[in-house]
C-alpha positions as a Markdown table, in Angstrom:
| # | Residue | x | y | z |
|---|---|---|---|---|
| 1 | Met | -13.4 | -33.5 | -18.8 |
| 2 | Ile | -14.5 | -30.1 | -19.8 |
| 3 | Ala | -15.2 | -29.2 | -23.6 |
| 4 | Asp | -16.5 | -25.7 | -24.9 |
| 5 | Ala | -17.8 | -26.6 | -28.3 |
| 6 | Ala | -17.3 | -29.1 | -31.3 |
| 7 | Pro | -15.2 | -31.7 | -29.5 |
| 8 | Gly | -14.5 | -34.9 | -31.6 |
| 9 | Trp | -16.3 | -33.8 | -34.8 |
| 10 | Leu | -13.3 | -35.4 | -36.7 |
| 11 | Asp | -11.6 | -38.7 | -35.9 |
| 12 | Gln | -7.8 | -39.2 | -35.9 |
| 13 | His | -7.5 | -39.1 | -39.5 |
| 14 | Cys | -9.4 | -35.9 | -39.9 |
| 15 | Ala | -12.5 | -37.6 | -41.4 |
| 16 | Trp | -15.9 | -37.0 | -40.0 |
| 17 | Gln | -16.6 | -39.0 | -36.8 |
| 18 | Thr | -19.0 | -41.8 | -37.4 |
| 19 | Asn | -19.8 | -42.9 | -33.9 |
| 20 | Asp | -21.6 | -41.3 | -31.2 |
| 21 | Arg | -19.3 | -42.6 | -28.3 |
| 22 | Leu | -18.1 | -39.0 | -27.4 |
| 23 | Asn | -21.6 | -37.7 | -27.5 |
| 24 | Lys | -22.6 | -40.3 | -25.1 |
| 25 | Leu | -19.7 | -39.4 | -22.9 |
| 26 | Phe | -21.0 | -35.9 | -22.6 |
| 27 | Gly | -24.6 | -36.8 | -22.3 |
| 28 | Ile | -25.7 | -35.0 | -25.4 |
| 29 | Ala | -27.6 | -35.7 | -28.6 |
| 30 | Ala | -26.6 | -34.3 | -31.9 |
| 31 | Val | -26.9 | -34.8 | -35.7 |
| 32 | Ala | -24.2 | -36.6 | -37.7 |
| 33 | Ser | -20.9 | -34.9 | -37.4 |
| 34 | Asp | -20.8 | -33.7 | -41.2 |
| 35 | Lys | -24.2 | -32.1 | -40.5 |
| 36 | Arg | -23.2 | -30.2 | -37.2 |
| 37 | Glu | -22.8 | -26.4 | -37.6 |
| 38 | Leu | -21.7 | -23.7 | -35.0 |
| 39 | Lys | -24.4 | -21.2 | -35.1 |
| 40 | Leu | -23.4 | -18.6 | -32.5 |
| 41 | Ala | -26.6 | -17.2 | -31.0 |
| 42 | Gly | -27.6 | -15.2 | -27.9 |
| 43 | Gly | -30.6 | -15.0 | -26.0 |
| 44 | Glu | -32.2 | -14.8 | -22.5 |
| 45 | Leu | -30.4 | -17.1 | -20.0 |
| 46 | Gly | -32.1 | -19.0 | -17.3 |
| 47 | Leu | -30.7 | -21.3 | -14.7 |
| 48 | Ser | -32.1 | -24.8 | -14.3 |
| 49 | Ser | -33.0 | -26.5 | -11.1 |
| 50 | Gln | -29.9 | -28.6 | -11.2 |
| 51 | Ala | -27.7 | -25.3 | -11.2 |
| 52 | Gly | -28.1 | -24.8 | -7.4 |
| 53 | Gly | -25.7 | -27.4 | -6.5 |
| 54 | Trp | -23.1 | -26.0 | -8.7 |
| 55 | His | -23.2 | -22.5 | -7.3 |
| 56 | Leu | -23.3 | -20.7 | -10.5 |
| 57 | Pro | -23.2 | -17.0 | -10.7 |
| 58 | Gln | -26.8 | -15.7 | -10.4 |
| 59 | Thr | -26.3 | -13.3 | -13.1 |
| 60 | Ile | -24.8 | -14.9 | -16.5 |
| 61 | Ser | -24.8 | -12.5 | -19.5 |
| 62 | Gly | -23.1 | -12.1 | -22.7 |
| 63 | Ile | -22.4 | -15.8 | -23.3 |
| 64 | Arg | -23.6 | -17.3 | -26.8 |
| 65 | Ile | -24.7 | -20.6 | -27.5 |
| 66 | Ala | -22.7 | -22.7 | -30.0 |
| 67 | Glu | -25.0 | -25.4 | -31.2 |
| 68 | Pro | -28.6 | -24.3 | -30.8 |
| 69 | Glu | -30.0 | -27.7 | -31.9 |
| 70 | Leu | -28.1 | -29.6 | -29.6 |
| 71 | Arg | -29.8 | -31.4 | -26.8 |
| 72 | Val | -29.4 | -33.2 | -23.6 |
| 73 | Ser | -29.4 | -37.0 | -23.7 |
| 74 | Gly | -28.3 | -38.5 | -20.4 |
| 75 | Gly | -26.8 | -35.4 | -19.0 |
| 76 | Ser | -28.3 | -32.4 | -17.3 |
| 77 | Ala | -28.3 | -28.7 | -18.4 |
| 78 | Leu | -27.3 | -26.2 | -15.9 |
| 79 | Phe | -28.8 | -23.3 | -17.9 |
| 80 | Lys | -30.3 | -22.4 | -21.1 |
| 81 | Ile | -29.5 | -19.6 | -23.5 |
| 82 | Gly | -32.7 | -19.0 | -25.2 |
| 83 | Asn | -34.3 | -22.4 | -25.8 |
| 84 | Ser | -30.9 | -24.2 | -26.2 |
| 85 | Asp | -29.2 | -26.3 | -23.5 |
| 86 | Ala | -25.8 | -25.1 | -22.2 |
| 87 | Ala | -23.3 | -26.3 | -19.5 |
| 88 | Ile | -24.5 | -29.9 | -19.8 |
| 89 | Val | -23.0 | -32.0 | -17.1 |
| 90 | Asn | -23.0 | -35.9 | -17.1 |
| 91 | His | -21.9 | -37.8 | -14.1 |
| 92 | Thr | -19.8 | -40.8 | -15.3 |
| 93 | Gly | -17.9 | -43.3 | -13.0 |
| 94 | Thr | -16.2 | -41.2 | -10.4 |
| 95 | Gly | -16.1 | -38.0 | -12.3 |
| 96 | Trp | -17.9 | -35.5 | -14.5 |
| 97 | Thr | -18.0 | -34.4 | -18.1 |
| 98 | Ile | -19.1 | -30.9 | -19.0 |
| 99 | Tyr | -20.0 | -29.8 | -22.4 |
| 100 | Leu | -20.3 | -25.9 | -22.4 |
| 101 | Asn | -21.9 | -25.5 | -25.7 |
| 102 | Thr | -20.5 | -22.2 | -26.0 |
| 103 | Val | -17.3 | -20.5 | -27.4 |
| 104 | Trp | -14.9 | -18.0 | -25.8 |
| 105 | Asp | -14.2 | -15.8 | -28.9 |
| 106 | Gln | -15.5 | -12.7 | -27.2 |
| 107 | Tyr | -13.6 | -13.2 | -24.0 |
| 108 | Pro | -10.2 | -11.6 | -25.1 |
| 109 | Lys | -11.9 | -8.6 | -26.3 |
| 110 | Glu | -14.1 | -8.3 | -23.1 |
| 111 | Arg | -11.0 | -8.7 | -20.8 |
| 112 | Ala | -9.1 | -6.1 | -22.9 |
| 113 | Ala | -11.9 | -3.6 | -22.1 |
| 114 | Lys | -11.7 | -2.7 | -18.5 |
| 115 | Phe | -11.0 | -6.3 | -17.4 |
| 116 | Gly | -14.5 | -7.5 | -18.5 |
| 117 | Gly | -15.8 | -11.0 | -19.2 |
| 118 | Ala | -16.5 | -11.7 | -15.5 |
| 119 | Thr | -19.2 | -14.1 | -16.5 |
| 120 | Tyr | -16.7 | -16.4 | -18.3 |
| 121 | Arg | -14.4 | -16.6 | -15.2 |
| 122 | Glu | -17.1 | -17.0 | -12.6 |
| 123 | Leu | -18.5 | -19.8 | -14.6 |
| 124 | Leu | -15.3 | -21.7 | -14.9 |
| 125 | Gln | -14.7 | -21.1 | -11.2 |
| 126 | Ala | -18.0 | -22.6 | -10.1 |
| 127 | Ile | -17.2 | -25.7 | -12.4 |
| 128 | Phe | -13.6 | -26.0 | -10.9 |
| 129 | Asp | -15.0 | -25.6 | -7.3 |
| 130 | Lys | -17.6 | -28.2 | -7.8 |
| 131 | Ala | -14.8 | -30.6 | -9.2 |
| 132 | Gly | -12.6 | -29.9 | -6.4 |
| 133 | Ile | -9.9 | -28.4 | -8.4 |
| 134 | Ala | -7.9 | -25.7 | -6.5 |
| 135 | Pro | -5.4 | -23.5 | -8.0 |
| 136 | Ala | -1.6 | -24.4 | -7.4 |
| 137 | Val | -1.0 | -20.7 | -6.6 |
| 138 | Lys | -3.6 | -18.6 | -5.0 |
| 139 | Leu | -3.1 | -14.8 | -5.1 |
| 140 | Thr | -4.9 | -12.6 | -2.6 |
| 141 | Ser | -4.8 | -9.2 | -1.2 |
| 142 | Pro | -3.8 | -8.9 | 2.6 |
| 143 | Asp | -7.7 | -9.0 | 3.4 |
| 144 | Gly | -8.1 | -12.2 | 1.5 |
| 145 | Gln | -9.7 | -10.9 | -1.8 |
| 146 | Arg | -8.7 | -12.5 | -4.9 |
| 147 | Ile | -6.2 | -10.2 | -6.8 |
| 148 | Ser | -7.6 | -9.1 | -10.4 |
| 149 | His | -5.6 | -7.9 | -13.3 |
| 150 | Ala | -2.9 | -10.3 | -12.6 |
| 151 | Gln | -1.5 | -13.2 | -14.5 |
| 152 | Ile | 0.5 | -16.4 | -13.3 |
| 153 | Ala | 2.8 | -18.6 | -15.2 |
| 154 | Arg | 4.4 | -21.7 | -13.9 |
| 155 | Tyr | 7.5 | -23.4 | -15.2 |
| 156 | Lys | 9.4 | -26.6 | -14.4 |
| 157 | Phe | 13.2 | -26.7 | -14.2 |
| 158 | Gly | 14.8 | -29.7 | -12.8 |
| 159 | Asp | 13.3 | -30.5 | -9.5 |
| 160 | Ala | 12.4 | -26.9 | -9.0 |
| 161 | Glu | 9.2 | -24.8 | -10.0 |
| 162 | Ile | 9.3 | -21.3 | -11.3 |
| 163 | Val | 6.1 | -19.1 | -10.5 |
| 164 | Ala | 5.9 | -15.8 | -12.4 |
| 165 | Ile | 3.3 | -13.3 | -11.3 |
| 166 | Val | 2.6 | -10.2 | -13.6 |
| 167 | Lys | 0.4 | -7.3 | -12.4 |
| 168 | Glu | -0.9 | -5.8 | -15.3 |
| 169 | Asn | -0.2 | -2.3 | -16.0 |
| 170 | Ile | -3.4 | -0.2 | -15.3 |
| 171 | Ala | -3.9 | 3.5 | -14.5 |
| 172 | Ile | -3.0 | 4.2 | -10.8 |
| 173 | Ala | -6.6 | 5.7 | -10.6 |
| 174 | Gly | -7.9 | 2.4 | -11.1 |
| 175 | Val | -6.2 | 0.9 | -7.9 |
| 176 | Val | -6.1 | 3.7 | -5.7 |
| 177 | Gly | -8.0 | 2.8 | -2.4 |
| 178 | Gln | -7.8 | -1.0 | -2.8 |
| 179 | Asp | -6.6 | -3.1 | 0.0 |
| 180 | Gly | -2.7 | -3.4 | 0.2 |
| 181 | Val | -2.1 | -0.8 | -2.4 |
| 182 | Thr | 0.2 | 2.2 | -1.8 |
| 183 | Thr | 1.3 | 4.8 | -4.3 |
| 184 | Tyr | 4.4 | 7.1 | -4.0 |
| 185 | Asn | 6.8 | 9.0 | -6.3 |
| 186 | Asp | 9.8 | 7.3 | -7.7 |
| 187 | Ala | 12.9 | 9.3 | -8.8 |
| 188 | Asn | 13.2 | 7.2 | -12.0 |
| 189 | Leu | 9.7 | 6.1 | -12.6 |
| 190 | Gly | 7.5 | 8.8 | -11.4 |
| 191 | Gln | 4.2 | 7.9 | -9.5 |
| 192 | Val | 3.9 | 4.2 | -9.1 |
| 193 | Ala | 1.5 | 2.0 | -7.3 |
| 194 | Lys | 2.6 | -1.1 | -5.1 |
| 195 | Gln | 0.3 | -4.0 | -4.4 |
| 196 | Asp | 0.9 | -6.2 | -1.3 |
| 197 | Leu | 0.4 | -9.8 | -2.1 |
| 198 | Thr | -0.3 | -13.0 | 0.0 |
| 199 | Ile | 0.5 | -16.0 | -2.2 |
| 200 | Lys | -0.6 | -19.4 | -1.0 |
| 201 | Leu | 1.1 | -22.4 | -2.5 |
| 202 | Ser | -0.1 | -26.0 | -2.9 |
| 203 | Arg | 2.9 | -27.3 | -0.9 |
| 204 | Lys | 5.8 | -26.2 | 1.4 |
| 205 | Ser | 9.0 | -25.5 | -0.6 |
| 206 | Tyr | 12.2 | -23.4 | -0.2 |
| 207 | Val | 11.0 | -20.3 | -1.8 |
| 208 | Thr | 13.4 | -17.6 | -3.3 |
| 209 | Asp | 12.7 | -14.5 | -5.0 |
| 210 | Ile | 14.8 | -14.9 | -8.3 |
| 211 | Arg | 15.1 | -11.4 | -9.1 |
| 212 | Thr | 16.6 | -10.2 | -5.6 |
| 213 | Gly | 18.1 | -13.3 | -4.7 |
| 214 | Lys | 16.4 | -13.2 | -1.2 |
| 215 | Lys | 15.6 | -16.4 | 0.4 |
| 216 | Leu | 12.0 | -16.4 | 1.8 |
| 217 | Gly | 12.3 | -19.7 | 3.8 |
| 218 | Phe | 10.5 | -23.2 | 3.6 |
| 219 | Thr | 6.9 | -22.2 | 3.5 |
| 220 | Asp | 3.6 | -22.5 | 1.7 |
| 221 | Val | 2.6 | -18.9 | 2.4 |
| 222 | Val | 4.5 | -15.9 | 0.8 |
| 223 | His | 3.9 | -12.1 | 1.9 |
| 224 | Ser | 5.4 | -10.1 | -0.7 |
| 225 | Ser | 4.5 | -7.0 | -3.0 |
| 226 | Ile | 4.8 | -6.1 | -6.7 |
| 227 | Leu | 4.7 | -2.8 | -8.6 |
| 228 | Ile | 1.8 | -2.5 | -10.9 |
| 229 | Gly | 3.1 | -3.4 | -14.2 |
| 230 | Asp | 5.9 | -5.3 | -12.9 |
| 231 | Ala | 6.6 | -9.0 | -12.3 |
| 232 | Leu | 7.5 | -11.1 | -9.2 |
| 233 | Ile | 9.3 | -14.3 | -10.0 |
| 234 | Leu | 9.6 | -17.0 | -7.2 |
| 235 | Ala | 11.5 | -20.3 | -7.3 |
| 236 | Leu | 10.2 | -23.3 | -5.3 |
| 237 | Ser | 12.6 | -26.1 | -4.5 |
| 238 | Pro | 12.0 | -29.3 | -2.6 |
| 239 | Glu | 15.3 | -29.0 | -0.7 |
| 240 | Ala | 17.8 | -26.5 | 0.3 |
| 241 | Asn | 20.9 | -25.9 | -2.0 |
| 242 | Glu | 24.6 | -25.6 | -1.1 |
| 243 | Leu | 27.2 | -24.7 | -3.6 |
| 244 | Lys | 30.9 | -25.5 | -3.6 |
| 245 | Leu | 33.6 | -24.2 | -5.7 |
| 246 | Glu | 36.9 | -25.9 | -5.8 |
| 247 | Gly | 40.0 | -24.9 | -7.8 |
| 248 | Ala | 43.5 | -23.4 | -7.7 |
| 249 | Gly | 44.3 | -20.5 | -5.4 |
| 250 | Ala | 46.9 | -18.9 | -7.7 |
| 251 | Ala | 47.4 | -18.4 | -11.3 |
| 252 | His | 49.7 | -16.6 | -13.7 |
| 253 | Pro | 48.6 | -14.2 | -16.7 |
| 254 | Gly | 47.4 | -16.4 | -19.6 |
| 255 | Asp | 46.3 | -19.2 | -17.5 |
| 256 | His | 42.9 | -21.0 | -18.2 |
| 257 | Ile | 41.8 | -21.9 | -14.7 |
| 258 | Ser | 39.1 | -24.5 | -14.3 |
| 259 | Phe | 36.9 | -24.6 | -11.2 |
| 260 | Asn | 34.5 | -27.6 | -10.1 |
| 261 | Leu | 31.1 | -26.4 | -9.1 |
| 262 | Ile | 29.4 | -29.1 | -6.8 |
| 263 | Ser | 25.8 | -28.8 | -5.6 |
| 264 | Thr | 23.9 | -30.7 | -3.1 |
| 265 | Met | 21.0 | -31.0 | -5.5 |
| 266 | Ser | 20.9 | -33.8 | -8.2 |
| 267 | Gly | 18.7 | -32.2 | -10.8 |
| 268 | Pro | 19.7 | -29.6 | -13.6 |
| 269 | Glu | 20.8 | -26.3 | -12.1 |
| 270 | Leu | 21.6 | -23.1 | -13.8 |
| 271 | Val | 24.6 | -21.1 | -12.0 |
| 272 | Arg | 25.8 | -17.7 | -12.9 |
| 273 | Cys | 29.3 | -17.1 | -12.3 |
| 274 | His | 30.9 | -13.5 | -12.0 |
| 275 | Val | 34.3 | -12.4 | -11.7 |
| 276 | Ile | 35.4 | -9.4 | -9.6 |
| 277 | Ala | 38.8 | -7.7 | -10.3 |
| 278 | Pro | 41.3 | -6.7 | -7.5 |
| 279 | Asp | 39.9 | -3.2 | -7.6 |
| 280 | Gly | 36.4 | -4.4 | -6.9 |
| 281 | Ser | 35.0 | -3.9 | -10.4 |
| 282 | Ala | 33.0 | -6.5 | -12.0 |
| 283 | Leu | 34.6 | -8.2 | -15.3 |
| 284 | Pro | 31.5 | -9.1 | -17.2 |
| 285 | Ile | 33.9 | -10.4 | -20.3 |
| 286 | Tyr | 34.6 | -13.4 | -18.0 |
| 287 | Ser | 31.1 | -14.1 | -16.4 |
| 288 | Asn | 29.4 | -17.1 | -17.6 |
| 289 | Asn | 26.4 | -19.4 | -17.2 |
| 290 | Val | 27.0 | -22.9 | -16.1 |
| 291 | Leu | 24.5 | -25.8 | -16.5 |
| 292 | Leu | 25.1 | -28.3 | -13.6 |
| 293 | Gln | 24.0 | -31.9 | -14.2 |
| 294 | Asn | 23.8 | -34.4 | -11.4 |
| 295 | Gly | 25.3 | -31.7 | -9.1 |
| 296 | Arg | 28.4 | -31.2 | -11.1 |
| 297 | Gly | 29.7 | -28.5 | -13.5 |
| 298 | Thr | 32.9 | -26.6 | -14.6 |
| 299 | Phe | 33.5 | -23.0 | -14.8 |
| 300 | Thr | 36.9 | -21.9 | -16.6 |
| 301 | Leu | 38.4 | -18.6 | -16.0 |
| 302 | Pro | 40.9 | -17.7 | -19.1 |
| 303 | Phe | 43.1 | -14.9 | -17.8 |
| 304 | Ala | 44.6 | -12.6 | -20.4 |
| 305 | Leu | 48.3 | -11.8 | -20.6 |
| 306 | Asn | 47.7 | -8.2 | -19.5 |
| 307 | Asp | 45.3 | -8.8 | -16.6 |
| 308 | Ala | 46.2 | -6.9 | -13.5 |
| 309 | Pro | 47.9 | -8.9 | -10.7 |
| 310 | Gly | 46.2 | -9.2 | -7.4 |
| 311 | Lys | 43.2 | -11.1 | -5.8 |
| 312 | Tyr | 40.2 | -12.0 | -8.1 |
| 313 | Val | 37.0 | -13.3 | -6.5 |
| 314 | Ile | 34.6 | -15.8 | -8.3 |
| 315 | Arg | 31.2 | -15.6 | -7.1 |
| 316 | Ala | 28.8 | -18.4 | -8.2 |
| 317 | Thr | 25.0 | -18.1 | -7.8 |
| 318 | Asp | 22.3 | -20.6 | -8.4 |
| 319 | Val | 19.8 | -18.7 | -10.4 |
| 320 | Ile | 16.9 | -20.8 | -9.0 |
| 321 | Thr | 17.7 | -21.4 | -5.3 |
| 322 | Gly | 19.9 | -18.4 | -4.6 |
| 323 | Ala | 22.6 | -20.4 | -3.2 |
| 324 | Thr | 26.0 | -18.5 | -3.5 |
| 325 | Val | 29.6 | -19.4 | -3.1 |
| 326 | Glu | 32.8 | -17.4 | -3.4 |
| 327 | Lys | 36.3 | -18.2 | -3.9 |
| 328 | Ser | 39.6 | -16.1 | -4.2 |
| 329 | Leu | 42.4 | -16.5 | -6.6 |
| 330 | Glu | 45.7 | -14.7 | -6.7 |
| 331 | Leu | 46.9 | -13.7 | -10.0 |
| 332 | Arg | 50.9 | -13.3 | -9.7 |
């Protein structure tokens, strides 16, 4: 359990907490909740003898103490800011509690200014490493260095997981020379930079690049690239998916033809259905999204009375897994 500052000052009724059980859990001693105050203060920082086993960064700066009067009681302070205890760790049961006794109000501002705030990131990384907490998605350059200026967002959709990687838009001059970065002139975008990536996942999955539909195989390591300022979106599925599209092979103008979509996966799936006219052009007016439940869904093609006769093609694609199926239909 990790807390930054002021945990449990109020109880479940938003009244001042009257017991000190949470303080004991964190190994701290403080005055009564209604007397506690956040008095943000800076000061010279010094590591304690206990800090060595936590592999904290040797140079920690810019962090402010939240409660200068708070003291250790049962726990151990990894460092001090001025004369005040910070990063108080307490071993309880099979785990740890960590009371940082600091606030993160300055971090967004520092990060926005030339990707500052490294001290905050290094402090948390050291704590996570000690606790054995590894990222579910590890992003590195080809030489194994952690990628900076990138954000990772993860979503669940049915049995699949979506991983979105956004490479922040920074000046090309700031990335030239970095490992895996190439620059070139694009006819539409001008000068752009591309970053090669190695993406390490926590488990093997069937991986698909959602934006391109490219299937990357059953793996836990993905080698890809991303434009600076762009996004890479991957789908991780526990099983391969196959789609079937069943329905009539012929129709007449004005008919509404229903097709059964069948998937080998049982969880919710989003399938995008496109219709191609006899002349090869797409008919977006007939395109539609179909949500499959328990591997089943229905797509309806409502022909107009003046639609041109000929062979139409219905193409269905699972947005997440990239599975695709086509079926042709003759309009007579």
